[in-house]
C-alpha positions in Angstrom: 64.1 66.8 194.5 61.1 65.5 192.7 62.6 66.7 189.1 65.8 64.8 189.4 63.6 62.1 190.8 61.4 62.1 187.4 64.3 62.1 185.1 66.1 59.3 186.9 62.4 57.4 186.0 62.3 58.4 182.7 66.2 57.4 182.0 65.1 53.6 183.8 62.2 53.6 182.1 63.9 54.9 178.6 66.7 52.0 179.3 64.0 49.2 180.1 61.7 50.2 176.6 61.7 48.0 173.8 61.6 51.2 171.7 65.3 51.5 172.7 67.7 53.0 170.2 65.1 53.3 168.1 62.5 55.9 169.6 61.1 57.4 166.2 60.4 55.3 163.3 57.9 56.1 160.2 54.9 54.3 160.5 54.3 51.8 157.7 51.1 50.2 156.2 49.4 49.6 152.8 46.0 50.1 151.5 45.3 46.7 152.2 46.0 47.7 155.7 43.2 50.5 155.6 41.2 48.2 153.6 41.2 45.5 156.7 40.9 48.1 159.7 37.8 50.0 157.4 36.1 46.2 157.5 36.8 45.5 161.1 35.5 48.9 162.2 32.5 48.4 160.0 31.8 45.2 158.9 28.3 45.9 157.4 29.5 48.3 155.0 30.1 45.0 152.5 32.8 42.7 154.3 34.2 40.6 151.7 33.1 42.1 148.6 35.7 43.7 146.2 36.3 47.2 146.3 36.2 49.2 143.0 39.0 51.0 141.8 38.3 53.9 142.6 38.2 53.2 146.1 40.9 51.0 146.1 43.2 54.2 144.6 42.0 56.3 147.3 43.1 54.0 150.1 46.2 53.8 148.0 46.5 57.6 148.5 45.8 57.7 151.8 48.2 55.0 152.8 51.1 57.1 150.8 50.1 60.7 152.7 49.6 58.8 155.8 52.9 57.5 155.9 54.3 60.7 154.9 52.8 62.5 157.8 52.7 60.2 160.4 55.1 59.1 163.0 55.3 55.9 165.5 57.0 57.3 168.8 58.1 55.8 172.1 55.8 56.9 174.7 58.6 58.6 177.0 60.1 60.7 173.4 56.8 62.0 173.2 56.3 62.9 177.2 59.9 64.8 176.7 58.7 66.7 173.4 55.6 67.9 175.0 57.3 68.5 178.3 60.1 70.6 176.5 59.2 73.2 173.9 62.9 74.1 173.9 64.1 70.5 172.8 60.9 70.1 170.0 62.5 73.9 168.7 66.0 72.4 168.7 65.2 69.2 166.8 63.1 71.1 164.5 66.0 73.6 163.9 68.3 70.6 163.1 65.7 69.3 160.7 65.5 72.4 159.0 69.3 73.0 158.4 69.9 69.3 157.6 72.5 69.0 155.2 73.7 72.7 155.7 76.6 72.2 157.7 78.0 69.4 155.8 78.0 71.5 152.5 80.3 74.3 154.2 83.1 71.8 155.0 83.4 71.0 151.3 
């Protein structure tokens, strides 16, 4: 009985969630966002001073690579993925086979 209540609770949370219908989206941030975060977390590192070009290039590279590997997702979606390995595997299979089914119908 508790399984049914847990699922009903998740459905209600999902419908009330501000993420509704956009459970997953890529994170977006820039080198400037990273620079601001570094300054906020370590103000003694020379806040207000311009960064040298090598450090600016490093932060741009970090921002680009992080955007390609991180995703922002609603907590309910993450919980469901963690709780159900079969769901995770199914999503992985769909992504690995993306476009193959479309190619066979042409």
